[in-house]
C-alpha positions as CSV (number, residue, x, y, z in Angstrom):
1,M,-19.6,39.5,-51.2
2,S,-16.8,40.4,-53.0
3,L,-12.9,40.2,-52.3
4,R,-10.5,43.1,-51.9
5,P,-7.0,41.7,-50.7
6,E,-5.7,44.1,-48.0
7,S,-2.3,43.9,-46.4
8,H,-1.4,43.0,-42.8
9,Q,2.2,43.0,-43.0
10,R,2.2,45.9,-40.3
11,I,1.0,45.5,-36.9
12,P,-0.2,49.0,-35.2
13,A,2.3,50.6,-33.0
14,R,-0.3,50.8,-30.2
15,T,-1.3,47.5,-30.5
16,V,2.7,46.2,-30.5
17,R,3.4,47.9,-27.1
18,T,0.0,46.9,-25.6
19,A,0.9,42.9,-26.2
20,R,4.3,43.3,-25.3
21,A,3.6,44.9,-22.3
22,A,0.9,42.9,-20.9
23,C,2.5,38.9,-22.4
24,P,6.3,40.4,-21.9
25,N,6.9,36.5,-22.8
26,G,4.3,36.4,-25.4
27,T,1.4,33.2,-26.6
28,P,1.4,31.3,-29.0
29,A,-0.3,33.2,-31.1
30,M,2.2,36.1,-30.6
31,L,5.1,34.0,-31.3
32,I,3.4,32.6,-34.6
33,R,3.1,35.9,-36.1
34,D,6.6,36.7,-34.5
35,R,8.3,34.0,-36.9
36,L,5.4,33.3,-39.5
37,D,4.4,36.3,-40.5
38,V,1.4,36.8,-42.0
39,L,0.3,33.3,-41.8
40,F,-2.5,33.7,-44.1
41,E,-2.5,36.4,-47.3
42,D,-5.8,37.6,-48.7
43,E,-4.7,37.1,-52.5
44,E,-4.8,33.3,-51.7
45,F,-8.4,32.6,-51.1
46,A,-8.9,35.0,-54.7
47,G,-10.9,32.1,-55.9
48,L,-13.8,31.9,-52.6
49,Y,-15.1,35.4,-53.7
50,P,-16.3,37.4,-56.5
51,S,-15.0,40.0,-58.4
52,D,-17.8,42.7,-57.2
53,G,-20.0,42.9,-55.1
54,R,-20.2,44.6,-51.5
55,P,-16.6,44.4,-49.7
56,G,-16.1,41.6,-47.6
57,L,-13.7,40.8,-44.9
58,S,-10.4,40.3,-44.6
59,P,-10.9,36.0,-45.5
60,G,-7.1,36.1,-44.5
61,Q,-7.7,37.0,-40.9
62,L,-11.2,34.9,-41.2
63,A,-8.7,32.4,-41.7
64,L,-6.3,32.6,-38.8
65,V,-8.8,33.5,-36.5
66,S,-11.0,30.2,-37.5
67,V,-7.0,28.2,-36.5
68,L,-7.1,29.6,-33.6
69,Q,-10.4,29.2,-32.8
70,F,-9.5,25.5,-33.3
71,A,-6.1,26.2,-31.1
72,E,-8.2,26.9,-28.3
73,N,-11.6,24.8,-28.9
74,L,-14.0,27.7,-28.5
75,S,-17.4,28.2,-30.1
76,D,-18.0,30.7,-32.9
77,R,-18.5,33.3,-30.4
78,A,-16.2,32.6,-27.9
79,A,-14.0,33.3,-31.0
80,A,-15.1,36.2,-32.4
81,D,-15.6,37.8,-28.4
82,A,-11.9,37.0,-28.5
83,V,-11.0,39.3,-31.2
84,R,-12.8,42.1,-29.9
85,T,-11.4,41.1,-26.2
86,R,-7.8,39.7,-26.4
87,I,-4.7,41.5,-27.2
88,D,-2.6,39.0,-28.2
89,W,-5.5,38.0,-31.2
90,K,-5.3,41.7,-32.3
91,Y,-1.6,41.5,-32.1
92,A,-1.8,38.3,-34.3
93,L,-3.9,39.8,-36.2
94,G,-2.3,43.6,-37.2
95,L,-5.5,45.1,-35.6
96,E,-5.4,48.2,-34.1
97,L,-6.4,48.2,-30.2
98,D,-10.2,49.9,-30.7
99,D,-11.1,47.2,-33.8
100,P,-14.4,45.7,-33.2
101,G,-14.0,43.0,-35.2
102,F,-17.2,40.6,-36.4
103,D,-20.2,38.6,-35.7
104,Y,-19.9,35.3,-34.9
105,S,-21.9,34.4,-37.9
106,V,-19.2,35.4,-40.2
107,L,-17.0,31.7,-38.7
108,C,-19.9,29.7,-40.2
109,E,-19.9,31.2,-43.7
110,F,-16.5,31.4,-44.1
111,R,-16.4,27.7,-43.3
112,A,-19.0,26.9,-45.9
113,R,-16.6,28.0,-48.1
114,L,-13.9,26.6,-47.5
115,A,-15.9,22.8,-48.2
116,E,-16.5,23.8,-51.8
117,D,-14.1,22.0,-53.9
118,G,-11.1,21.4,-51.6
119,A,-10.5,24.8,-50.4
120,A,-10.1,23.8,-46.9
121,D,-6.7,22.0,-47.9
122,R,-5.5,25.1,-49.3
123,L,-5.0,26.3,-46.2
124,L,-3.0,23.4,-45.2
125,E,-0.9,23.9,-48.1
126,V,-0.2,27.7,-47.4
127,M,0.5,26.9,-43.9
128,L,3.2,24.4,-44.4
129,Q,5.1,26.9,-47.5
130,R,5.8,28.9,-44.2
131,L,6.5,26.3,-42.1
132,K,9.3,25.3,-44.8
133,E,10.4,29.0,-46.2
134,A,10.4,29.4,-42.3
135,G,12.8,26.2,-41.8
136,L,10.8,24.1,-39.6
137,L,9.8,22.0,-42.1
138,K,11.6,20.0,-45.0
139,P,10.7,17.0,-47.1
140,G,12.8,13.7,-47.2
141,G,13.0,13.0,-43.5
142,R,10.3,10.8,-41.6
143,Q,7.1,10.6,-41.6
144,R,4.4,8.5,-39.9
145,T,0.7,8.2,-40.4
146,D,-2.3,6.5,-37.9
147,A,-6.2,7.2,-38.4
148,T,-8.5,7.2,-35.5
149,H,-12.1,7.6,-35.6
150,V,-14.7,10.4,-35.6
151,L,-18.3,10.4,-34.2
152,A,-20.9,12.4,-36.2
153,A,-22.3,14.9,-35.1
154,V,-26.4,13.3,-34.9
155,R,-27.8,11.0,-32.1
156,F,-27.2,7.5,-33.0
157,L,-30.5,5.8,-33.9
158,S,-31.7,2.3,-34.0
159,R,-33.1,0.9,-37.3
160,L,-36.8,1.4,-36.2
161,E,-35.6,5.2,-35.1
162,L,-34.0,5.5,-38.1
163,V,-37.4,4.6,-40.6
164,G,-39.1,6.5,-38.3
165,E,-37.1,10.0,-38.2
166,S,-36.4,9.8,-41.8
167,L,-40.4,9.5,-42.5
168,R,-40.7,12.5,-40.2
169,A,-37.7,14.6,-41.8
170,A,-39.9,13.9,-45.4
171,L,-43.6,15.1,-43.8
172,E,-41.5,18.0,-41.9
173,E,-39.8,18.9,-45.8
174,L,-43.2,18.5,-47.7
175,A,-45.3,20.4,-45.3
176,E,-43.0,23.4,-45.5
177,A,-42.7,22.7,-49.6
178,D,-46.7,21.8,-50.3
179,P,-49.3,21.5,-47.0
180,D,-52.4,21.7,-49.2
181,W,-50.6,18.6,-51.3
182,L,-49.6,17.0,-48.3
183,R,-52.9,17.6,-46.3
184,P,-55.3,14.8,-47.8
185,L,-52.8,12.4,-47.3
186,I,-52.6,12.6,-43.3
187,E,-54.4,9.8,-41.2
188,P,-55.4,10.7,-37.7
189,E,-52.6,8.9,-35.6
190,W,-49.8,10.4,-38.1
191,G,-49.3,13.7,-35.4
192,K,-48.6,11.0,-32.5
193,R,-46.8,8.9,-34.3
194,Y,-44.6,11.7,-36.1
195,G,-45.4,15.1,-34.8
196,R,-42.3,15.2,-32.3
197,R,-38.9,12.9,-32.6
198,I,-38.6,9.6,-32.8
199,E,-37.3,8.1,-29.2
200,I,-38.1,4.2,-29.4
201,G,-37.1,2.4,-26.3
202,K,-37.5,-1.6,-26.0
203,L,-40.7,-2.4,-27.3
204,P,-42.9,-5.0,-25.2
205,G,-43.3,-7.8,-27.1
206,G,-39.8,-8.6,-28.2
207,K,-39.1,-9.1,-32.0
208,A,-42.1,-9.7,-33.2
209,A,-43.3,-6.1,-32.1
210,V,-40.3,-4.4,-33.3
211,T,-41.2,-5.9,-36.7
212,E,-45.0,-4.9,-36.4
213,R,-44.5,-1.6,-35.7
214,A,-41.5,-1.0,-38.1
215,E,-44.1,-2.5,-40.9
216,Q,-46.5,0.0,-39.9
217,T,-44.1,2.9,-40.5
218,G,-43.3,1.1,-43.6
219,C,-47.1,1.3,-45.1
220,D,-47.0,4.7,-44.0
221,G,-44.2,5.5,-45.5
222,Q,-44.9,4.0,-49.0
223,K,-48.2,6.0,-48.8
224,I,-45.9,8.9,-48.9
225,L,-43.6,7.8,-51.7
226,T,-46.5,5.9,-54.0
227,A,-48.1,9.4,-53.9
228,A,-45.0,11.6,-54.5
229,W,-44.3,9.1,-57.5
230,A,-47.9,9.4,-59.2
231,A,-48.5,10.9,-62.4
232,V,-50.6,14.0,-61.2
233,A,-48.3,14.9,-58.3
234,P,-46.1,17.7,-58.7
235,P,-42.4,17.0,-59.9
236,H,-40.4,19.0,-57.5
237,L,-41.7,17.4,-54.6
238,R,-39.6,14.2,-56.0
239,L,-36.3,16.2,-55.9
240,L,-36.4,17.2,-52.2
241,P,-33.7,15.9,-50.5
242,Q,-35.8,14.1,-47.7
243,V,-38.0,12.6,-49.7
244,E,-35.1,11.2,-51.4
245,I,-33.6,10.2,-48.1
246,L,-36.5,8.5,-47.3
247,R,-36.8,6.2,-50.8
248,Q,-33.4,5.2,-50.1
249,A,-34.2,4.2,-46.6
250,W,-37.2,2.3,-47.6
251,V,-34.9,0.2,-50.4
252,H,-32.6,-0.3,-47.3
253,H,-34.3,-1.6,-44.6
254,Y,-37.6,-3.2,-46.7
255,F,-38.5,-5.6,-49.7
256,W,-41.9,-6.7,-51.2
257,D,-42.6,-10.4,-50.1
258,A,-43.5,-13.2,-53.5
259,R,-47.8,-11.6,-52.0
260,G,-46.5,-8.2,-52.3
261,R,-46.7,-6.7,-49.3
262,L,-43.8,-4.1,-47.8
263,R,-41.7,-6.4,-45.0
264,W,-39.2,-5.4,-42.8
265,R,-35.7,-6.5,-43.7
266,D,-33.6,-9.1,-41.1
267,G,-30.6,-7.9,-40.0
268,H,-28.6,-10.1,-41.9
269,A,-30.4,-9.0,-45.3
270,L,-29.2,-5.5,-45.1
271,P,-27.2,-4.0,-47.6
272,P,-23.4,-3.3,-46.7
273,A,-22.8,-0.8,-43.9
274,H,-21.0,1.8,-46.8
275,L,-23.9,2.1,-48.9
276,R,-27.2,2.9,-46.5
277,F,-26.7,6.0,-43.9
278,D,-27.5,5.6,-40.5
279,S,-28.9,9.6,-40.0
280,P,-31.5,10.9,-42.3
281,Y,-29.4,14.1,-41.5
282,D,-26.5,13.1,-42.2
283,T,-26.0,10.6,-45.0
284,D,-22.4,10.3,-45.1
285,T,-22.4,8.5,-42.1
286,H,-22.3,5.0,-41.9
287,Y,-21.6,2.3,-38.9
288,C,-18.2,0.2,-38.4
289,V,-16.6,-1.5,-35.9
290,K,-13.1,-1.8,-35.9
291,R,-11.6,-4.6,-33.2
292,D,-13.6,-3.3,-29.9
293,T,-14.6,0.2,-31.7
294,A,-18.2,0.3,-32.4
295,W,-19.3,3.6,-34.0
296,S,-21.1,6.2,-36.9
297,G,-19.7,8.4,-38.4
298,Y,-16.3,8.9,-40.3
299,R,-12.7,8.2,-39.6
300,V,-9.8,10.6,-39.9
301,H,-5.9,9.8,-41.0
302,L,-2.7,12.2,-39.8
303,T,0.5,12.5,-41.4
304,E,3.3,14.1,-39.7
305,S,6.6,14.6,-39.8
306,C,9.0,12.9,-36.9
307,D,12.4,14.4,-37.4
308,E,14.1,15.0,-34.3
309,E,15.7,18.6,-35.4
310,R,12.6,20.1,-36.1
311,P,9.0,20.6,-34.5
312,E,6.2,17.2,-35.4
313,L,4.5,19.0,-38.0
314,V,0.9,17.6,-39.7
315,V,1.5,17.6,-42.8
316,H,-1.3,15.3,-44.5
317,V,-4.9,15.0,-43.5
318,A,-7.4,12.9,-45.1
319,T,-11.0,12.5,-44.0
320,T,-13.2,9.2,-45.1
321,H,-16.1,7.5,-44.8
322,S,-15.3,5.6,-41.5
323,T,-15.8,2.1,-43.4
324,V,-13.1,3.0,-45.9
325,Q,-10.2,0.9,-44.5
326,D,-7.1,2.0,-44.0
327,V,-5.2,-0.2,-46.4
328,E,-7.0,2.1,-48.9
329,M,-5.6,5.4,-48.2
330,T,-1.8,4.9,-48.4
331,A,-1.2,5.2,-52.0
332,T,-3.5,8.2,-51.7
333,I,-1.6,10.0,-48.8
334,H,1.7,9.5,-51.2
335,D,0.4,11.0,-54.1
336,D,-0.7,14.0,-52.2
337,L,2.3,14.2,-50.5
338,A,4.4,14.4,-54.1
339,K,1.6,17.2,-54.7
340,R,3.1,18.8,-52.2
341,E,6.9,18.3,-52.6
342,L,6.7,17.0,-49.4
343,L,7.3,13.2,-49.8
344,P,9.0,11.6,-47.1
345,C,12.3,9.0,-47.5
346,E,10.8,7.1,-44.8
347,H,7.3,6.7,-44.5
348,V,6.2,4.5,-41.3
349,V,2.7,2.8,-40.4
350,D,1.1,0.2,-38.8
351,A,0.0,-3.0,-40.1
352,G,-3.3,-1.7,-41.4
353,Y,-1.5,0.8,-44.2
354,T,0.7,-2.1,-45.4
355,T,0.7,-4.7,-47.9
356,P,3.7,-6.1,-49.9
357,A,2.4,-4.3,-52.8
358,H,2.2,-0.4,-51.5
359,I,5.8,-1.0,-50.1
360,E,6.5,-1.9,-53.8
361,R,4.3,1.0,-55.4
362,A,6.3,3.8,-52.9
363,A,9.5,2.6,-53.9
364,R,9.0,2.0,-57.3
365,V,6.6,5.5,-57.8
366,H,7.5,7.9,-55.3
367,G,11.2,6.2,-54.0
368,I,10.0,5.7,-50.2
369,T,10.8,3.3,-47.7
370,L,7.6,2.5,-46.7
371,L,8.0,1.3,-42.9
372,G,5.1,-1.3,-41.0
373,P,5.0,-4.7,-40.3
374,V,3.6,-7.3,-43.1
375,V,0.8,-9.8,-41.8
376,P,2.5,-12.6,-40.7
377,D,2.1,-16.2,-42.2
378,H,-1.6,-17.4,-40.7
379,S,-1.0,-21.0,-41.3
380,R,-0.8,-23.9,-38.6
381,Q,2.7,-24.4,-38.9
382,A,3.8,-21.3,-38.7
383,K,1.2,-20.4,-35.3
384,A,2.3,-23.4,-34.0
385,G,6.0,-22.9,-34.3
386,S,6.4,-26.4,-35.9
387,G,6.4,-27.9,-39.0
388,F,6.8,-26.9,-42.3
389,A,5.3,-23.3,-42.4
390,K,5.2,-21.8,-46.6
391,S,8.6,-20.3,-45.6
392,A,10.0,-23.6,-45.3
393,F,9.4,-24.0,-50.1
394,P,12.3,-22.7,-51.5
395,V,10.7,-21.1,-54.9
396,D,11.9,-21.4,-58.3
397,W,10.0,-18.4,-60.3
398,D,12.1,-18.9,-63.5
399,N,10.9,-22.6,-63.7
400,Q,7.1,-22.0,-61.8
401,Q,8.4,-24.8,-59.3
402,A,8.6,-25.1,-55.1
403,T,10.8,-27.3,-53.4
404,C,9.5,-29.0,-50.2
405,P,11.9,-29.4,-47.6
406,Q,12.4,-33.3,-48.2
407,G,13.4,-32.4,-51.8
408,A,10.3,-32.7,-53.8
409,V,9.1,-30.6,-56.7
410,S,5.4,-29.1,-57.2
411,R,3.8,-30.5,-60.1
412,E,0.8,-27.6,-60.5
413,W,1.2,-23.6,-60.7
414,R,-1.4,-22.2,-61.9
415,P,-3.2,-18.8,-61.0
416,L,-5.8,-18.2,-58.1
417,R,-8.1,-15.6,-57.1
418,I,-9.6,-15.4,-53.3
419,S,-11.7,-12.8,-52.2
420,G,-11.0,-10.2,-55.2
421,H,-6.8,-11.0,-55.1
422,D,-4.6,-12.6,-57.1
423,Y,-2.4,-15.2,-56.1
424,I,-0.5,-18.5,-57.3
425,Q,-1.6,-21.4,-56.3
426,V,1.0,-24.6,-56.0
427,K,0.5,-28.1,-55.7
428,F,2.5,-31.0,-54.8
429,A,1.7,-34.5,-56.6
430,K,-0.4,-36.8,-54.7
431,A,2.0,-39.7,-54.6
432,D,5.1,-37.1,-53.2
433,C,2.8,-36.2,-50.7
434,Q,1.3,-39.6,-49.5
435,A,5.0,-41.0,-49.4
436,C,6.2,-38.5,-47.7
437,P,7.9,-39.9,-44.2
438,V,7.3,-36.2,-42.5
439,R,3.5,-35.6,-43.7
440,P,1.8,-34.6,-40.8
441,Q,4.4,-31.8,-40.4
442,C,3.2,-30.6,-43.6
443,T,-0.4,-31.1,-43.9
444,T,-3.5,-32.2,-41.5
445,S,-5.2,-33.8,-44.8
446,A,-5.4,-37.3,-45.0
447,T,-5.9,-37.3,-49.3
448,R,-4.9,-34.0,-50.3
449,P,-1.7,-33.2,-51.3
450,R,0.2,-30.3,-50.0
451,A,-1.0,-26.5,-51.9
452,L,0.8,-23.4,-51.2
453,A,-0.4,-19.5,-51.9
454,L,2.0,-17.3,-53.2
455,L,1.7,-13.6,-54.5
456,P,1.4,-13.3,-57.9
457,T,4.8,-12.0,-59.1
458,R,8.4,-12.6,-57.6
459,E,8.9,-9.1,-56.3
460,L,6.3,-8.9,-54.2
461,H,6.7,-12.4,-52.8
462,E,10.5,-11.6,-52.1
463,I,9.3,-8.4,-50.5
464,Q,6.6,-10.2,-48.0
465,T,9.2,-13.0,-47.2
466,H,11.8,-10.2,-46.5
467,N,9.8,-8.4,-44.3
468,R,8.7,-11.1,-42.4
469,L,12.1,-12.3,-41.0
470,D,13.2,-8.4,-40.8
471,Q,10.3,-7.1,-38.7
472,T,11.9,-9.8,-36.0
473,T,15.0,-8.7,-35.4
474,E,15.9,-6.3,-32.7
475,E,16.6,-3.5,-35.2
476,W,13.7,-3.4,-37.1
477,Q,11.7,-2.8,-34.0
478,R,14.5,-0.2,-33.0
479,R,13.6,2.2,-36.2
480,Y,9.7,1.1,-36.2
481,A,9.5,2.0,-32.5
482,I,9.5,5.6,-33.9
483,R,5.6,5.2,-35.1
484,A,4.1,5.1,-31.2
485,G,4.9,9.0,-31.4
486,I,1.5,9.5,-33.3
487,E,-0.5,8.6,-31.0
488,A,0.3,11.4,-28.9
489,T,-0.8,13.6,-31.9
490,L,-4.3,11.9,-32.4
491,S,-4.8,12.2,-28.6
492,Q,-3.7,15.7,-28.4
493,N,-6.3,16.4,-31.2
494,V,-8.6,14.7,-29.6
495,R,-8.3,16.3,-26.1
496,A,-7.1,19.6,-26.7
497,H,-9.3,20.3,-30.2
498,G,-12.0,18.1,-30.0
499,L,-10.7,16.3,-33.0
500,R,-13.3,13.1,-31.7
501,R,-16.6,14.4,-32.3
502,S,-17.4,16.2,-35.6
503,R,-18.7,19.9,-35.2
504,Y,-20.7,19.5,-38.3
505,R,-22.9,17.5,-40.9
506,G,-21.6,15.8,-43.9
507,L,-18.4,14.5,-45.2
508,K,-16.8,17.7,-46.7
509,K,-18.1,20.1,-43.4
510,T,-16.3,17.6,-40.8
511,H,-12.9,17.9,-43.5
512,V,-12.8,21.5,-43.0
513,Q,-12.8,20.9,-39.4
514,H,-10.2,17.9,-39.3
515,V,-7.9,20.5,-41.7
516,L,-8.6,23.7,-38.6
517,T,-7.5,21.0,-36.0
518,A,-4.5,20.0,-37.9
519,L,-3.3,23.5,-38.5
520,A,-4.4,24.5,-34.9
521,C,-2.1,21.3,-33.5
522,N,0.8,22.9,-35.7
523,I,0.5,26.2,-34.1
524,A,0.9,24.6,-30.6
525,R,3.9,22.5,-31.2
526,V,5.2,25.5,-33.5
527,A,4.9,27.9,-30.4
528,D,5.9,25.3,-27.9
529,W,9.2,24.2,-29.9
530,L,10.0,28.1,-30.3
531,D,9.3,28.8,-27.0
532,A,11.6,26.0,-25.2
533,E,13.6,26.3,-22.7
534,P,17.0,24.3,-22.5
535,R,16.6,21.3,-20.3
536,T,18.0,21.3,-17.1
537,R,18.8,18.3,-15.1
538,R,16.2,16.8,-12.8
539,R,16.9,17.2,-9.0
540,A,16.9,13.9,-7.2
541,T,14.8,13.4,-3.9
542,R,16.1,12.5,-0.9
543,F,15.6,9.0,-1.0
544,R,16.7,8.6,-4.2
545,T,20.0,10.2,-3.1
546,L,20.4,8.2,0.3
547,C,19.4,4.9,-1.9
548,S,22.3,5.7,-4.0
549,A,24.3,6.6,-0.8
550,A,23.9,2.9,0.6
551,A,24.4,1.2,-2.4
């Protein structure tokens, strides 16, 4: 299928008359067309199509249909029906009233193209460029970011169900690829065990019964793996996706004991969550726990503008594995915004995105003020609000010394590494600490001197100290209050556009969904902004009027 670029600048006159008569006040789709004109041009999708072959449908129109589909949270079939029957959609797409539209399967094929080589992000870039040209979006303002969890499009499986489904999926694939090779390996009980979807409730017998069932499944799967990796086995069988997934699942959940027997791993001996998957049908899904929320799926980070004189628009979307922490995305978001020439002057985030190192990098590399709470001092003295916390010890970086509140100078200054992070360890002389009259306010140790762990450079230490003091002031709290607005954006996308659960399997396709969801959110907000009526003063109720008169 090839691309034959078409222009949709002109809306058919009959479509205009009918749409204006039916919707005199306009709809979001019509308002967007009037303000932004043609949102997506065919030329912008030239890289997704070959230059020869049967002419395909307009990718610019398909992109707009996909965005309108997510704006109203429609299925593919319902979106295709809307193209055929909705006057406002025909107006936005520039179609004749008698245009028959297309088959709904075309939308699935178009999304598959968007999942290749980050093409979905190009959609967002095009919309942001249109918004900048319309004066609705400008760089250099304020932006805010937050993340929420996304459930995978697969059912939750226990470990026992996971290994059973992994084996069942591999058997199904092998039965299709080479039934003659698989037939001699099948045991009489396998039809009952793996002939249908694996659903295992609570087994009688407790943990011992679970282990027995798991090791029985393990032996069955190992029989398949041994046969597939035998020298006489057809090589292509080892390259089948579900066979490779079966091999990985057995590495994750089983081990060979000293006697050479296959054993079921204890839950504490499993690989980290970011190395193992939770479903054989979507290996990008991982289990994660954040505070009181536990889920299997992904995590999406949304960044939006928050200037008062313009609509609040999503300017960046990042989809990650659920195990990727927020702090790992701060620099990536800034770098991506720099490429799009949409860097903010001030970026407001929560504590998950903020460290002194990120604050320093944002200012040095991009000139951004990263506004967010720095993790407070968790020492016993700081939590209790009494005694000598770290802030009570002035640090002389030139001489590499710290001074205690009683005037004693530290005697040791050396590098320290804790959990993969670099620090400076500062220790005081044991004799000075032992003779100190206020020692109970400084340390609870009976013999050891006071020690401090400082950030590795003076600049990071000063950023940490300054922000910890600054974030306790009312002025900082007023500046930071704007961050709460991103919660409304997440809620809108979850409730109105189906952000909470992925429609598709795999990280790339899920990211396409998130980009289309962000574009749908932008369309809704621009339409609301253009259609906003001047606010009138709310009429007071009779009871409130009576209270005012009585006062």
